[in-house]
C-alpha positions as CSV (number, residue, x, y, z in Angstrom):
1,M,64.6,-224.4,49.1
2,K,67.4,-226.4,50.7
3,K,67.1,-229.5,48.6
4,R,69.8,-231.1,46.6
5,F,68.9,-231.5,42.9
6,R,70.2,-233.9,40.4
7,N,72.2,-232.3,37.7
8,M,70.8,-233.0,34.3
9,I,73.0,-235.1,32.1
10,G,73.5,-233.8,28.6
11,L,73.6,-235.7,25.3
12,T,77.4,-234.8,24.8
13,S,78.3,-236.1,28.1
14,L,76.6,-239.3,27.6
15,A,78.2,-239.8,24.2
16,V,81.7,-239.5,25.8
17,L,80.7,-242.1,28.2
18,G,79.8,-244.2,25.2
19,L,76.2,-244.9,26.5
20,T,73.3,-245.5,24.0
21,L,70.1,-244.0,25.3
22,V,66.6,-244.1,23.9
23,A,64.2,-241.4,25.2
24,C,60.6,-242.4,26.2
25,G,57.4,-241.3,24.6
26,N,56.5,-240.5,21.2
27,E,59.8,-238.4,20.6
28,A,63.0,-240.3,19.5
29,K,65.2,-238.1,21.7
30,D,67.7,-238.9,24.1
31,E,68.5,-235.5,25.8
32,G,67.9,-235.4,29.5
33,A,68.2,-239.2,29.9
34,T,69.8,-240.9,32.8
35,A,72.4,-243.8,32.7
36,D,69.5,-246.2,33.4
37,G,67.8,-245.2,30.4
38,Q,65.2,-243.0,32.0
39,T,63.9,-239.7,30.8
40,E,64.4,-237.0,33.2
41,I,61.7,-234.5,33.4
42,K,62.4,-231.2,35.2
43,I,59.7,-229.5,36.8
44,T,59.8,-225.8,37.8
45,W,57.5,-223.7,40.1
46,R,57.8,-221.0,42.5
47,D,58.8,-222.3,45.9
48,T,57.8,-220.1,48.7
49,G,60.1,-221.2,51.2
50,E,60.5,-223.7,54.3
51,H,56.8,-224.6,54.3
52,D,56.2,-224.9,50.6
53,N,53.2,-227.1,50.1
54,L,53.6,-227.9,46.5
55,R,57.0,-229.2,47.1
56,K,55.8,-231.4,49.8
57,Y,53.0,-232.7,47.6
58,L,55.4,-233.5,44.7
59,N,58.1,-235.2,47.1
60,E,55.6,-237.1,49.3
61,E,52.6,-237.9,47.1
62,F,53.1,-237.4,43.3
63,I,56.6,-238.5,42.7
64,P,56.4,-241.9,44.4
65,N,53.2,-242.9,42.9
66,F,54.2,-241.4,39.4
67,E,57.7,-243.1,39.2
68,K,56.2,-246.5,40.4
69,E,53.8,-246.5,37.5
70,N,56.3,-244.9,35.1
71,E,59.6,-246.6,35.5
72,D,61.0,-245.0,32.2
73,I,60.6,-241.5,33.7
74,K,62.6,-239.7,36.4
75,I,61.1,-236.7,37.9
76,V,63.8,-233.8,38.8
77,L,62.6,-231.0,40.9
78,S,63.9,-227.5,40.0
79,P,62.1,-224.9,41.9
80,I,62.9,-221.1,41.9
81,T,62.8,-219.5,45.1
82,A,61.8,-216.0,44.6
83,S,59.2,-213.3,45.0
84,E,56.3,-213.4,42.6
85,G,57.7,-210.7,40.5
86,D,61.1,-212.1,40.5
87,Y,59.9,-215.8,39.7
88,F,58.1,-214.6,36.6
89,S,61.3,-212.8,35.1
90,K,63.6,-215.7,36.2
91,V,61.3,-218.5,34.7
92,A,61.1,-216.4,31.4
93,L,64.8,-216.3,31.4
94,S,65.2,-220.0,31.9
95,M,62.7,-220.7,28.8
96,Q,64.8,-218.8,26.7
97,S,67.4,-221.4,26.2
98,E,67.2,-225.4,25.6
99,S,70.0,-225.8,28.1
100,T,68.1,-224.2,30.9
101,A,64.4,-224.7,30.0
102,P,62.5,-226.9,32.3
103,D,60.3,-229.6,30.8
104,V,57.1,-228.8,32.8
105,V,56.7,-225.3,34.2
106,A,54.1,-223.7,36.7
107,E,52.7,-220.5,35.0
108,D,50.5,-218.2,36.8
109,S,47.4,-217.9,34.4
110,F,48.0,-214.2,34.1
111,M,51.4,-214.6,32.5
112,L,50.2,-217.0,29.8
113,N,49.5,-214.4,27.2
114,S,52.7,-212.6,27.3
115,D,54.8,-215.8,27.5
116,A,52.7,-217.4,24.8
117,N,53.3,-214.3,22.7
118,A,57.2,-214.2,23.5
119,G,57.2,-217.8,22.1
120,Y,58.1,-219.5,25.3
121,L,55.3,-222.0,25.4
122,T,54.2,-225.0,23.7
123,A,50.6,-225.1,22.1
124,L,49.0,-228.2,23.6
125,D,45.8,-228.2,21.4
126,D,46.8,-231.3,19.6
127,Y,47.6,-233.0,23.0
128,V,44.2,-232.4,24.6
129,K,42.4,-233.6,21.3
130,E,43.6,-237.3,22.4
131,W,43.0,-236.9,26.1
132,D,39.6,-238.2,27.3
133,E,39.8,-236.5,30.5
134,W,39.9,-233.0,29.2
135,S,36.2,-232.8,29.2
136,N,36.2,-233.2,33.1
137,Y,37.8,-229.8,33.4
138,T,35.9,-226.8,34.3
139,E,35.2,-224.9,31.1
140,N,35.8,-221.2,32.3
141,L,39.2,-222.3,33.5
142,K,40.0,-223.8,30.2
143,A,39.5,-220.3,28.8
144,G,41.8,-219.0,31.2
145,S,44.5,-221.2,29.9
146,T,43.9,-220.0,26.1
147,A,45.8,-217.1,24.7
148,Q,44.6,-214.3,22.5
149,D,45.6,-216.4,19.5
150,G,43.0,-218.9,20.5
151,K,45.4,-221.6,21.3
152,L,45.7,-223.7,24.6
153,Y,49.1,-223.2,26.1
154,A,48.5,-224.9,29.7
155,I,46.5,-227.1,31.7
156,P,44.9,-225.7,34.8
157,G,46.5,-226.8,38.0
158,T,44.7,-224.9,40.6
159,S,41.9,-222.5,41.0
160,D,41.1,-220.2,43.8
161,S,38.8,-217.6,45.3
162,R,39.1,-214.7,47.7
163,G,37.2,-213.3,50.7
164,L,37.4,-211.7,54.1
165,W,39.0,-214.0,56.7
166,Y,37.7,-213.0,60.2
167,N,39.0,-214.3,63.6
168,K,36.0,-215.2,65.7
169,N,37.9,-214.8,69.1
170,V,38.7,-211.3,68.1
171,F,35.1,-210.7,67.0
172,E,33.6,-212.0,70.2
173,K,35.8,-209.6,72.3
174,A,34.5,-206.7,70.1
175,G,30.8,-207.6,70.4
176,L,30.6,-208.6,66.7
177,D,28.5,-211.5,65.3
178,K,30.6,-214.4,65.0
179,E,28.6,-215.5,61.7
180,W,29.6,-212.2,59.9
181,Q,28.8,-211.2,56.4
182,P,29.1,-207.6,55.7
183,K,26.7,-206.0,53.2
184,D,29.1,-203.4,51.9
185,W,32.4,-201.6,52.4
186,A,30.9,-199.5,55.1
187,E,30.1,-202.4,57.3
188,I,33.7,-203.8,57.0
189,I,35.1,-200.3,58.2
190,E,32.7,-200.5,61.1
191,A,33.6,-203.8,62.2
192,A,37.3,-202.8,62.1
193,E,36.7,-199.7,64.2
194,K,35.0,-202.0,67.0
195,I,38.0,-204.1,66.9
196,K,40.2,-201.0,67.2
197,A,38.3,-199.7,70.1
198,T,38.2,-202.8,72.1
199,Q,41.6,-204.3,71.4
200,P,44.2,-201.8,70.5
201,E,46.9,-204.6,70.2
202,V,45.0,-206.3,67.5
203,I,45.4,-205.4,63.6
204,P,41.8,-204.5,62.9
205,F,42.1,-205.2,59.1
206,G,44.7,-206.3,56.5
207,M,45.0,-206.2,52.8
208,G,48.2,-206.5,50.6
209,V,49.7,-203.1,49.7
210,A,53.4,-203.7,49.0
211,K,54.5,-203.6,45.4
212,A,57.4,-206.0,46.9
213,N,54.4,-208.6,46.8
214,G,53.6,-208.3,43.2
215,E,50.6,-209.6,41.7
216,S,48.8,-210.4,45.0
217,V,48.4,-206.4,45.5
218,S,47.0,-206.2,42.0
219,M,44.4,-209.1,42.4
220,Q,43.8,-209.7,46.1
221,T,43.5,-206.2,47.2
222,F,42.9,-203.4,44.1
223,E,40.9,-205.8,41.8
224,M,38.9,-207.3,44.5
225,L,37.9,-203.7,45.4
226,L,37.6,-202.5,41.9
227,Y,35.1,-205.3,40.7
228,G,32.9,-204.4,43.6
229,T,32.3,-201.2,42.1
230,K,30.3,-200.6,38.9
231,D,33.8,-200.3,36.9
232,T,36.1,-202.9,35.6
233,L,39.8,-202.7,34.6
234,F,39.4,-203.8,31.0
235,D,36.7,-204.1,28.3
236,S,37.2,-207.5,26.8
237,E,35.0,-206.6,23.8
238,T,36.6,-203.3,22.8
239,R,40.0,-204.4,24.1
240,K,40.5,-201.1,25.8
241,W,41.6,-200.3,29.3
242,H,39.8,-198.2,31.7
243,V,41.5,-195.2,33.5
244,G,40.2,-192.3,35.6
245,T,37.0,-194.0,36.6
246,D,34.8,-193.6,39.8
247,G,35.6,-197.2,40.7
248,I,39.3,-196.8,40.6
249,L,39.1,-193.7,42.8
250,S,36.6,-195.4,45.2
251,S,38.9,-198.4,45.6
252,L,41.9,-196.1,46.4
253,K,39.9,-194.1,48.8
254,F,39.0,-197.4,50.7
255,I,42.6,-198.2,50.9
256,D,43.4,-194.7,52.1
257,E,40.8,-195.0,54.7
258,I,42.2,-198.2,56.2
259,Y,45.8,-197.1,56.2
260,N,45.8,-193.5,56.8
261,Q,42.4,-191.8,57.7
262,K,41.2,-194.4,60.3
263,K,44.6,-196.3,60.9
264,L,43.1,-199.6,60.8
265,G,45.7,-201.7,59.0
266,P,49.0,-203.1,60.2
267,S,51.9,-200.8,60.7
268,L,53.9,-200.1,57.6
269,S,56.9,-202.5,58.9
270,I,54.4,-205.1,58.1
271,A,52.4,-204.0,55.4
272,I,55.4,-202.8,53.1
273,N,57.3,-205.9,53.8
274,S,57.7,-209.0,51.3
275,N,56.9,-211.2,54.0
276,Y,53.3,-209.6,54.7
277,G,51.5,-212.7,53.9
278,S,53.2,-215.2,56.0
279,V,53.5,-212.5,59.1
280,M,49.7,-211.9,58.9
281,M,48.3,-215.4,57.9
282,Q,50.8,-217.7,59.7
283,D,51.5,-215.5,62.8
284,K,49.1,-212.6,63.6
285,F,45.8,-214.1,62.4
286,P,46.1,-217.8,64.0
287,N,47.5,-216.0,67.3
288,D,44.3,-213.7,67.7
289,Q,46.4,-210.7,66.7
290,A,44.5,-209.7,63.4
291,G,40.8,-209.4,63.1
292,I,39.9,-209.2,59.4
293,I,42.2,-209.9,56.4
294,L,41.2,-209.8,52.8
295,D,42.9,-212.9,51.3
296,G,42.7,-216.2,49.5
297,F,41.1,-219.7,50.3
298,W,44.5,-221.4,50.0
299,N,45.4,-220.1,53.5
300,T,43.5,-223.2,54.9
301,G,46.8,-225.1,53.8
302,N,48.7,-223.2,56.3
303,W,46.3,-223.9,59.2
304,S,45.8,-227.6,58.1
305,E,48.0,-230.4,59.8
306,G,51.3,-230.4,58.6
307,G,50.9,-226.6,57.4
308,A,53.0,-223.7,58.4
309,A,50.8,-222.9,61.4
310,P,48.4,-225.7,62.2
311,V,45.0,-224.9,63.7
312,E,43.1,-227.8,65.2
313,N,39.8,-226.1,65.1
314,M,40.2,-223.7,62.4
315,T,36.3,-223.7,61.6
316,E,35.5,-222.8,65.1
317,R,38.3,-220.1,65.2
318,F,37.8,-218.6,61.9
319,G,35.0,-217.5,59.6
320,F,35.2,-216.8,55.6
321,A,32.9,-214.2,54.4
322,A,32.2,-213.0,50.8
323,M,33.6,-209.6,49.9
324,P,30.6,-207.4,49.6
325,T,30.1,-204.9,46.7
326,E,31.0,-201.2,47.4
327,N,27.4,-200.3,48.3
328,G,25.6,-203.6,48.5
329,D,24.6,-203.5,44.9
330,E,23.8,-206.7,42.9
331,P,25.2,-209.3,42.8
332,G,26.1,-208.4,46.3
333,S,29.5,-209.9,46.6
334,T,32.4,-210.2,44.4
335,T,35.7,-212.5,44.0
336,M,38.8,-212.7,41.6
337,S,39.7,-216.1,40.6
338,G,42.9,-217.3,38.9
339,G,45.3,-220.0,39.6
340,W,48.4,-221.7,38.5
341,T,48.7,-223.9,35.4
342,W,51.1,-226.5,34.0
343,A,52.9,-225.6,30.9
344,I,55.4,-227.2,28.6
345,P,58.1,-224.8,27.5
346,A,58.8,-224.5,23.7
347,K,62.3,-225.3,24.2
348,A,61.7,-228.5,26.5
349,K,63.6,-231.5,25.2
350,N,61.1,-234.2,25.6
351,K,57.7,-232.7,25.0
352,D,55.9,-236.0,24.6
353,V,57.2,-237.3,27.9
354,S,56.5,-233.9,29.4
355,W,53.0,-234.3,28.3
356,R,52.6,-237.4,30.1
357,V,53.8,-235.8,33.3
358,V,51.3,-233.0,32.8
359,Q,48.6,-235.4,32.4
360,A,49.4,-237.1,35.7
361,L,49.7,-233.9,37.5
362,G,46.2,-233.3,36.3
363,G,44.7,-236.4,37.1
364,E,41.3,-236.8,39.2
365,E,42.9,-238.1,42.6
366,A,46.3,-236.1,42.0
367,Q,44.0,-232.9,41.6
368,V,42.3,-233.5,45.1
369,K,45.5,-234.4,46.7
370,R,47.1,-231.2,45.6
371,A,44.1,-229.0,46.5
372,M,44.2,-230.7,49.9
373,S,47.9,-230.1,50.3
374,E,47.8,-226.5,49.3
375,G,44.3,-225.3,50.2
376,N,43.3,-224.4,46.8
377,L,40.1,-225.2,44.7
378,T,40.2,-228.3,42.3
379,V,40.1,-227.4,38.6
380,R,38.1,-230.9,37.6
381,N,34.4,-231.3,37.9
382,D,34.8,-234.7,38.8
383,S,37.5,-234.2,41.6
384,A,35.2,-231.7,43.3
385,E,32.7,-234.5,43.9
386,L,35.0,-236.7,45.7
387,P,34.3,-237.1,49.6
388,E,37.7,-236.1,50.7
389,Y,37.6,-232.9,48.8
390,T,33.9,-231.9,49.9
391,A,35.0,-232.4,53.5
392,L,37.7,-229.7,53.4
393,P,37.3,-226.7,55.6
394,F,35.7,-223.7,54.1
395,I,35.3,-225.4,50.6
396,K,31.5,-224.8,50.5
397,E,32.0,-221.0,51.1
398,A,35.1,-220.9,48.7
399,T,33.2,-222.5,45.9
400,A,29.9,-220.4,46.5
401,F,32.0,-217.3,45.9
402,L,33.0,-218.4,42.5
403,Q,29.4,-217.6,41.3
404,N,30.3,-213.9,41.2
405,A,33.8,-214.5,40.1
406,H,36.0,-212.2,37.9
407,F,39.2,-212.9,36.0
408,R,42.2,-210.8,35.2
409,P,42.2,-209.4,31.7
410,A,43.4,-211.8,28.9
411,D,45.7,-209.3,27.3
412,D,49.5,-209.5,27.0
413,K,49.8,-205.8,28.4
414,Y,48.3,-206.8,31.7
415,P,51.5,-207.7,33.5
416,N,52.8,-204.3,32.8
417,V,49.6,-202.6,33.9
418,S,49.6,-204.7,36.9
419,V,53.0,-203.3,38.1
420,E,51.3,-199.7,37.8
421,I,48.5,-201.0,40.0
422,Q,51.0,-202.1,42.6
423,N,52.7,-198.7,42.4
424,M,49.4,-196.9,42.7
425,V,48.3,-198.9,45.6
426,E,51.5,-198.8,47.7
427,A,51.7,-194.9,47.2
428,V,48.2,-194.5,48.6
429,A,48.9,-196.8,51.5
430,T,52.1,-195.3,52.6
431,G,50.5,-191.8,52.2
432,S,53.1,-190.7,49.6
433,K,50.3,-189.9,47.3
434,T,46.5,-188.9,47.6
435,P,44.0,-191.3,45.9
436,E,43.4,-188.5,43.3
437,Q,47.1,-188.2,42.6
438,A,47.7,-192.0,42.5
439,A,45.0,-192.4,40.1
440,D,46.3,-189.5,37.7
441,E,49.6,-191.1,37.5
442,Y,48.2,-194.6,37.1
443,A,46.2,-193.0,34.1
444,K,49.3,-191.5,32.4
445,N,51.4,-194.7,32.9
446,V,48.7,-197.1,31.6
447,T,48.2,-194.8,28.5
448,R,51.9,-194.8,27.9
449,I,52.1,-198.7,28.1
450,V,49.1,-199.6,26.1
451,G,48.7,-196.6,23.7
452,E,46.1,-193.8,24.0
453,E,44.0,-195.5,21.1
454,N,43.6,-198.3,23.7
455,I,42.4,-196.4,26.6
456,N,38.5,-196.0,27.1
């Protein structure tokens, strides 16, 4: 991000200037205050680059409205431009010191347990007890913001679902039904093969496989496949991890079939690239150069007016189908859901003031405006009923997918296991390991990470 950011003015510097400042909120602190007596609140999130929709929303919508109503608070944007994996390590490093910790931080829900256990986050239970809007939040998303110790460490900011995006122009040329809904994995392969046969220049099927793309590979590719089998990644009751299952092998064989056996995926120069997502969703797909892509609902933000690749008639050009189960078994489809949250670091200087900002970020109208900007699902039940939200493209489909949603394990070992998933998927996609070899290595590495007593 090529923005200029205001430097935080420390207490020592202010003392030298002889200024007497009083912080806002319930805390009598004056760290992070401006010369005008305002309290500066630094917000940190992962900036995705030139077309970052959250940055655009914060600058154009949230900050002007918030600062107008809260003249005692100054919002300072402090994003981290990095890959997913690098963001998590960089933001964790920043939260280790009072001098670098942001006041409000965007936490991916799957990182909450490990960051809470590391002591980086503030428990918010006492805050939400006094917040009359908390009851409007979707219950299962509240659970996703609660760590193993039973405490709430974040407020849900976005939710999402995943499915199969398909290009209707490509489908028409392939002789495929433009109202497509595959019943099983075999029908996905069949459609991709027809695209390949009729349009050699088009990428028939895409799914993320590069470990450089981090968590998206684990969640949007492997777990979208695995949870369509009869197996799961983790048993939440026994707290044990599953390895060596038929579902793991089936998922890897599907990846192998797409990338190696039938060569239906993008070239490795695209697939093993950290820019895979933007190349596929902002270039290939809207330009009719890709047929089917396993990805998330948020891509509508790319194609909306002001997005990275605006498409005027997206609902006519594209379709969004549910990801079927492997063999069409009940419930027939599956999706993974997660999302970003807003948390307050343990070393934040003005926690009460930070909470006021978090409340505003999670307001009813703010939730809808952010969802519209980013192409995400709202986390509030009341927001979901507002007319501007229900009119969003593909919102009905994306919301319906949540009926069969699964969530990543609420276990602090998950981030480490996720890295092994990414290694396993890339190894199969590149052909460096067979599905069997990759599954065996995954089993060994996960056993080492979680301990043999935690393997099922």
